[in-house]
BAVEX-359250 format. One record per residue (C-alpha): residue number from 1; x, y, z. Coordinates in steps of 0.02 Angstrom, whole numbers, plus 50000, padded with zeros to 5 digits. Layout:
N
(pafi NUM; (X; Y; Z))
...
This chain:
198
(pafi 1; (46691; 50966; 50885))
(pafi 2; (46875; 50941; 50874))
(pafi 3; (46928; 51065; 50740))
(pafi 4; (47095; 51105; 50823))
(pafi 5; (47144; 51234; 50952))
(pafi 6; (47056; 51401; 50949))
(pafi 7; (47154; 51559; 50977))
(pafi 8; (47085; 51693; 51085))
(pafi 9; (47070; 51876; 51040))
(pafi 10; (47236; 51914; 51127))
(pafi 11; (47329; 51791; 51012))
(pafi 12; (47250; 51864; 50856))
(pafi 13; (47295; 52040; 50911))
(pafi 14; (47477; 51989; 50943))
(pafi 15; (47489; 51907; 50770))
(pafi 16; (47414; 52061; 50685))
(pafi 17; (47535; 52175; 50778))
(pafi 18; (47685; 52068; 50728))
(pafi 19; (47631; 52069; 50544))
(pafi 20; (47616; 52259; 50547))
(pafi 21; (47789; 52282; 50622))
(pafi 22; (47869; 52164; 50494))
(pafi 23; (47786; 52261; 50351))
(pafi 24; (47850; 52425; 50422))
(pafi 25; (48027; 52357; 50442))
(pafi 26; (48024; 52290; 50263))
(pafi 27; (47972; 52459; 50196))
(pafi 28; (48112; 52548; 50290))
(pafi 29; (48252; 52440; 50217))
(pafi 30; (48344; 52534; 50081))
(pafi 31; (48443; 52451; 49943))
(pafi 32; (48627; 52498; 49950))
(pafi 33; (48688; 52605; 49805))
(pafi 34; (48756; 52505; 49657))
(pafi 35; (48696; 52336; 49724))
(pafi 36; (48598; 52290; 49568))
(pafi 37; (48744; 52336; 49455))
(pafi 38; (48860; 52225; 49554))
(pafi 39; (48736; 52081; 49550))
(pafi 40; (48719; 52093; 49361))
(pafi 41; (48907; 52082; 49340))
(pafi 42; (48962; 51899; 49334))
(pafi 43; (49118; 51852; 49427))
(pafi 44; (49262; 51830; 49305))
(pafi 45; (49171; 51919; 49164))
(pafi 46; (49297; 52019; 49065))
(pafi 47; (49443; 51912; 49128))
(pafi 48; (49534; 51810; 48996))
(pafi 49; (49548; 51621; 49003))
(pafi 50; (49735; 51640; 48976))
(pafi 51; (49752; 51686; 49160))
(pafi 52; (49666; 51525; 49212))
(pafi 53; (49780; 51420; 49098))
(pafi 54; (49933; 51514; 49159))
(pafi 55; (49893; 51456; 49336))
(pafi 56; (49858; 51275; 49284))
(pafi 57; (50003; 51254; 49162))
(pafi 58; (50137; 51203; 49292))
(pafi 59; (50024; 51064; 49358))
(pafi 60; (49987; 51000; 49182))
(pafi 61; (50172; 51001; 49137))
(pafi 62; (50217; 50909; 49297))
(pafi 63; (50086; 50775; 49263))
(pafi 64; (50145; 50754; 49083))
(pafi 65; (50326; 50736; 49138))
(pafi 66; (50279; 50608; 49272))
(pafi 67; (50180; 50506; 49145))
(pafi 68; (50326; 50509; 49022))
(pafi 69; (50451; 50453; 49155))
(pafi 70; (50335; 50312; 49208))
(pafi 71; (50314; 50255; 49027))
(pafi 72; (50503; 50255; 48997))
(pafi 73; (50535; 50160; 49160))
(pafi 74; (50404; 50030; 49116))
(pafi 75; (50478; 50010; 48941))
(pafi 76; (50655; 49986; 49009))
(pafi 77; (50593; 49859; 49136))
(pafi 78; (50501; 49765; 48999))
(pafi 79; (50661; 49753; 48896))
(pafi 80; (50775; 49697; 49038))
(pafi 81; (50651; 49603; 49148))
(pafi 82; (50720; 49446; 49229))
(pafi 83; (50686; 49280; 49143))
(pafi 84; (50607; 49129; 49224))
(pafi 85; (50681; 49086; 49392))
(pafi 86; (50732; 48908; 49431))
(pafi 87; (50662; 48879; 49604))
(pafi 88; (50734; 48729; 49693))
(pafi 89; (50757; 48676; 49871))
(pafi 90; (50910; 48739; 49962))
(pafi 91; (51057; 48622; 49955))
(pafi 92; (51244; 48625; 49978))
(pafi 93; (51333; 48745; 49860))
(pafi 94; (51390; 48674; 49694))
(pafi 95; (51259; 48536; 49691))
(pafi 96; (51112; 48487; 49581))
(pafi 97; (50952; 48406; 49645))
(pafi 98; (50916; 48229; 49585))
(pafi 99; (50761; 48131; 49630))
(pafi 100; (50770; 47947; 49677))
(pafi 101; (50672; 47835; 49558))
(pafi 102; (50617; 47658; 49598))
(pafi 103; (50560; 47563; 49445))
(pafi 104; (50453; 47445; 49551))
(pafi 105; (50280; 47526; 49561))
(pafi 106; (50238; 47438; 49724))
(pafi 107; (50385; 47526; 49808))
(pafi 108; (50344; 47703; 49754))
(pafi 109; (50234; 47740; 49903))
(pafi 110; (50304; 47638; 50048))
(pafi 111; (50459; 47672; 50150))
(pafi 112; (50492; 47493; 50200))
(pafi 113; (50661; 47408; 50208))
(pafi 114; (50610; 47298; 50060))
(pafi 115; (50584; 47455; 49955))
(pafi 116; (50745; 47543; 50006))
(pafi 117; (50875; 47577; 49872))
(pafi 118; (51059; 47572; 49914))
(pafi 119; (51186; 47709; 49907))
(pafi 120; (51355; 47629; 49869))
(pafi 121; (51523; 47671; 49947))
(pafi 122; (51615; 47637; 49784))
(pafi 123; (51540; 47649; 49608))
(pafi 124; (51672; 47529; 49540))
(pafi 125; (51630; 47387; 49660))
(pafi 126; (51480; 47271; 49636))
(pafi 127; (51323; 47362; 49691))
(pafi 128; (51258; 47220; 49799))
(pafi 129; (51427; 47180; 49879))
(pafi 130; (51416; 47160; 50068))
(pafi 131; (51533; 47304; 50114))
(pafi 132; (51471; 47423; 49979))
(pafi 133; (51324; 47500; 50075))
(pafi 134; (51339; 47685; 50121))
(pafi 135; (51155; 47715; 50159))
(pafi 136; (50976; 47690; 50102))
(pafi 137; (50856; 47802; 50005))
(pafi 138; (50677; 47785; 49945))
(pafi 139; (50578; 47832; 49790))
(pafi 140; (50541; 48019; 49777))
(pafi 141; (50680; 48079; 49893))
(pafi 142; (50778; 48228; 49832))
(pafi 143; (50966; 48207; 49845))
(pafi 144; (51104; 48331; 49805))
(pafi 145; (51225; 48274; 49670))
(pafi 146; (51398; 48353; 49674))
(pafi 147; (51466; 48260; 49523))
(pafi 148; (51445; 48104; 49416))
(pafi 149; (51562; 47960; 49374))
(pafi 150; (51521; 47891; 49203))
(pafi 151; (51638; 47740; 49214))
(pafi 152; (51559; 47646; 49361))
(pafi 153; (51490; 47468; 49368))
(pafi 154; (51357; 47433; 49236))
(pafi 155; (51190; 47414; 49324))
(pafi 156; (51019; 47360; 49256))
(pafi 157; (50854; 47403; 49342))
(pafi 158; (50694; 47301; 49345))
(pafi 159; (50632; 47383; 49184))
(pafi 160; (50792; 47339; 49089))
(pafi 161; (50868; 47515; 49092))
(pafi 162; (51058; 47507; 49104))
(pafi 163; (51188; 47637; 49150))
(pafi 164; (51369; 47654; 49204))
(pafi 165; (51336; 47829; 49275))
(pafi 166; (51345; 47850; 49463))
(pafi 167; (51302; 48011; 49554))
(pafi 168; (51401; 48070; 49707))
(pafi 169; (51255; 48122; 49819))
(pafi 170; (51213; 48187; 49991))
(pafi 171; (51040; 48162; 50063))
(pafi 172; (50934; 48220; 50207))
(pafi 173; (51018; 48188; 50373))
(pafi 174; (51191; 48192; 50294))
(pafi 175; (51186; 48018; 50216))
(pafi 176; (51316; 48018; 50077))
(pafi 177; (51365; 47893; 49941))
(pafi 178; (51347; 47846; 49758))
(pafi 179; (51175; 47832; 49678))
(pafi 180; (51168; 47724; 49520))
(pafi 181; (51105; 47816; 49366))
(pafi 182; (50967; 47686; 49344))
(pafi 183; (50894; 47742; 49512))
(pafi 184; (50856; 47918; 49452))
(pafi 185; (50780; 47997; 49297))
(pafi 186; (50892; 48150; 49303))
(pafi 187; (50871; 48281; 49167))
(pafi 188; (51000; 48406; 49231))
(pafi 189; (51181; 48417; 49180))
(pafi 190; (51295; 48364; 49323))
(pafi 191; (51483; 48393; 49307))
(pafi 192; (51604; 48246; 49294))
(pafi 193; (51690; 48199; 49457))
(pafi 194; (51877; 48234; 49468))
(pafi 195; (51987; 48078; 49450))
(pafi 196; (52033; 48076; 49634))
(pafi 197; (51850; 48071; 49689))
(pafi 198; (51793; 47923; 49584))
């Protein structure tokens, strides 16, 4: 009948002997003098809280000063923060970006010879003249305008927009020439070209 292991008489005698010795040892232990008085006293009882604050005060002052400095620095930055930044592609110094505009919708996506726009060698000579080709550009290209001549040949685009303004531009790969004002929709102020450069 499996009721667990059974201990023999020797095991029971050993357990009874061990219990008797533990009882005897417990009775022989004496309480040290004044132990109960010390236990009843709470640590820190009778001490003032001023001592605790005196130790914590330097830390609190340091944190308050750091917070004040941070608030002042943030306020100064807020007052003198930089305005919006005009991000533009890098170009030669003293130039403004202008984007080529082709008024023919069919030519706004292709880079074919039929859709190329001319850069002229001279803004005062007829745009389509045989020797007045300095290079070719296409819709959407960004060129760098150094200056503008406002007294060039009058030119009309396919939409009927006219202009005598011609931009002195440099493009990708170093192509350089004059872009008619009707071939861009520039919104930036470009300085007038000196008389010797027109």
